[in-house]
N, C-alpha and C positions, 0 to 999 in steps of 0.2 A: 488475596483475593480470593473468593470463589472461581474454582472451574465450572467453566458450562459445557465446553467442548475438548474432552480426552482422546488422541489420537498417541496410540504406541506399538510401537516398532511397523509402523505400515508399510507393506511393501507392496511394488504390481511390477509384475513379467506379462508382458503379451504374450501369442502363442508366437510370434516371429521370435520371440526368443530377446526383445526392447525391454529393459527394466527400464518405467517409465518413473516407480519413484523406490528406495532405497531407506529403508527401516527409518522412515519420518517417524518423530516423536514430538508433540508439539499439545501445549497446553495452551487453551481460550478462557481467559479471563468473564466473568460476566460484568454485561454493560460496556467492553470495553472496545473502540473501534482497533481493529487491527488492520493491518495492511501487506500483505503477501507480494513481494515483489521477486522477480526472475528472470531472465530472458527469453525469447520464443522457443518453446521447446523443453522448458524447466523445470514441466509437470505440475504448472499450476491448477491447470484445468483438468489433470487425471486425479490430482489431491481432494478437490472441491466435487469430484463426481462422485467420489469415492467416498469420503464423506457421508453425502445425501443419497448413497444407495443405487447410482445408477452405474457403476464401475465394481466391479467386486474384486476384493482384493487378493492376492495370492497369500497372503498372510498378514497376523496382526490386527488390533481392535480399533475402533471406535467407536467413543461411549457421548450421548449427547445427553446432558444432565443424566448420566448415572444408567439412561438407555444407549444400549448397544444396536450400531445400525445393523446388524445382523438376525440376533435371537430376537429383539424385541423394535423388528423394521417399523411397524407402523408409529409407536408412541414417540419413537425416534423421529422421525421424518416428519411429523406431524409437528414439533417445536422448530424446525427449519423452513425457511422462504430463502428461494433461489431465483436471481436473476442471471440470467445466460447472457454472453455473449451474440449470441444471433439471434432474431428478431422471430419468433416461433412464437406465432397467435394466428386463428383462424380468420382470413382478412376480410370475410363476410359479416363476421358477430358484431356485436354491437361493444363498446366499451362496456355497457353494465352489464351484459348480459356473458363475457368473459371472464369477470372477475367472479360474477356471484358461483359463478361453475368452479372456478379454482375453490373457492372458499368449499364449496359442496362437495370438491376430492377430497377433503379431510373430514370429510365429517361432521364440516360444522353447519349449526342450523342458520336456519339465516336470518342475517339481521344486517337491514336495512342501511341503518344508521350508523352502524360502522363502517360500512359501503361508501357513505357519503363522505365521512371523514378524510377515507382513505382520498377519495376522489377531488375533493375539495385540497388537500397536500398539496396534491401533485399536479392544481391548476387542469385540470381532466371533466370537475364536473357539469362546463356547459358542453363537454363533449360526451357526454354519458351515453348518450342514444347515437352517435356516428357509429357509423362502421368500420369498421379497423382501415381499412385498405382506404380510405377517403384523408388519414390522418399521415402526419409528417412524419418523419423518419426521428425527431426528437419526442412527437408525442406519443410516437407508437413503444421508444424503449421507456418513459411515463407507465405506460401500461403494463409492460413487463414487470415492472418495479410494482403496481398495485397489484397485479394478479400474486407477487411475493408475497404479500403483504395480508391481504386477505382473509386468510386464518390466523391472524393474527401468532407470525412465529417466535420463537425468544430468540434464534439466531440467525441473520440474514446473511445470505451468499450475496456479492455482488460482482461480477466478473465482468470486469472492464468496464463500469456501467457508463462511462462518459465518452466511450472511444465514439468519433464521426460527430460529436456533438457540439454544436457550439458553446462559445464562451459563458451567456448568460444562464443557458441550461445547467451546465458543468457549475456552475456555484449557484443552482437552487436545486440542485443532486447534492450540493454536502451540505447547506441548511438543512435539506432532510435529514440527511443522515445524524446530524446535530440533532434535532428533535425525536429522531428516535431515541438513538440512546441517551438523551433523557428522561425518555419515557423507562428504562432498563432495557431494550434491545439489544443485542449482540452484534457486529456487525465486521464481519471479512470479506477486506476490500481487496478484489487484486487490479492491479492498471499497470498501464506503460508509462503515462503523466505521474512523476517522481514528487515534482511538485502536489498534486494532490496526496498523495502520499506525509508529505513534510505538512503539508496543511490540516489533516483531517485524522493523522493516526495517533493512537497513546504509545501504539507496539509496534515496531517492524520485524518483518521474518524476510528474510533472503533465501532464497532456493533457486538451488542451480544443477543440472543433471540427476532429478531425482531425490537431492541431498539437502534436506537443510541447511545451510552455510552461516545461519547467524542468526539470534533471536533476541530482541533488546528491546527498551523503552525507547523511544524517538530522541529524547530528550537527552540519554544517556548517551546513547550511540554516536548525535553528533559531537557532545564532548570526548568520545573515546577516540574518535576515530578522523572527527573532523581536523583538518588540517586549520593555522592560521598564518597568515603571511605578510612580513611588513618589508613593503618596498619603497625606496629612496630613492628620489629621481635625486642626481647628481648634478651640483655645481659646473664641475668642469667633467667631461668623460676620461674615463682612465683605461689603460691597455688592457690592466689585468688585474685581481685581487692582490694588495698587501699580502705579504708572509704571513704579520703578524695579528692575521686576520682567519686565518687557515681554520682555526677552528670551529669556526660559525658555518661552515659550512656553506658562506654564500655564494649565491647564483649570479653572473654578470650578463647583462643584456647584451646582446650581439653589437649596439651600438657601443657599447662602455658607459652608456650613460644613468642604465640606472642599477643597483645592489638587491636581492631579494631572499629575506631571511625566511625558513622556514621554521614553526616552532609552535606549540601544544602551550594549553590554554592553563597552566601549573600554574604557580604561584612565582618558581624557584624560574621557567623561561622567562616570566613577564619580567623578575627581578634582571635577567640576561640579558633583556634588550636596553635596559638601563645601563651596564656596562658595555654593550658592543656600541651604544650612541659612543660612551665616552674612550673606545678605543679607536672609532672611526675616525673623532677630534686627534687622537693623539698620531695617530697613522695619515693625517692633514687631507684627510676623505672629507669634504666638504657639500652638504646636501641641500636643495632649496624647497626639496618636499617630501611628506612621507603619506605612505596610507597603506591602511589594513585591510585584507580581505579573510574572509572565513570558506571552506570546501563547506558545498551543499551537501545534503542528502543525496544525491545523483552524482557527484563529485565520490563520496565515499559506495557506491552500489557500482558503480561501474570499475573502479578499483579491486573491490573484493570478488566481482566476477571473471575481471582480467586476471586476477591472483590465482585463480584457480581453475579456468580454462586450462 
């Protein structure tokens, strides 16, 4: 796939000596939704700020569609739209005025038809003449997205876009992201809502302590790192796992009423379940019910961060 954003050996060390980014290497594909996950203080916002030209890197390069963010700042930055975490708008401006001003900042000629399209897509058209101070928090966040889209960027950064908004607005924003992707816009999303990344992203990146821990396609990540568990509800509780079942590393519940078998989704492991059930019968361990569960993206994220803390 074609790369639209290339980050090479990017580091940022502040005057205090704190190293927020440590030789980050990352390539973002044109037209994808990429979710960047990480705990607080992991470096997500610093990375976004550096890519957007708001933070000067200590070393490394960032190129947006081939344009260096430092050497060719204006052309690189014009390709980027940024929706920050903070609600940073002029409270006394109207919605229309602030969105039109954002378009002009990037040297774009006036285009009322495009602005109308953006405002309608964000359910802001009927609020276009309202002062921003009169809007709800959710509407103000929509205005931030409208500002970021006003100059028709090819890359859109959404830094915690649904933080503090209601479920309905979150789903509206998910739909907007899908619509933007269909037009070819590349979206980089940071979020604390793991279900949001699981729902929306094509690929997942995890950053921790300024380092990229993992980058993987979402489906591959869930397949490779996700665990499946088979839980057997026993007909009669047992005091301990029979010795002949030791190779399965079964976990016995505290009350002795359930056994849990953890496995991956390979063909050999699925065949192993059949063998397990036969061995249970041979050991005279009878069960009355069984169920399977699979670890979520949140489980994988927690495990990865915990292992590197």
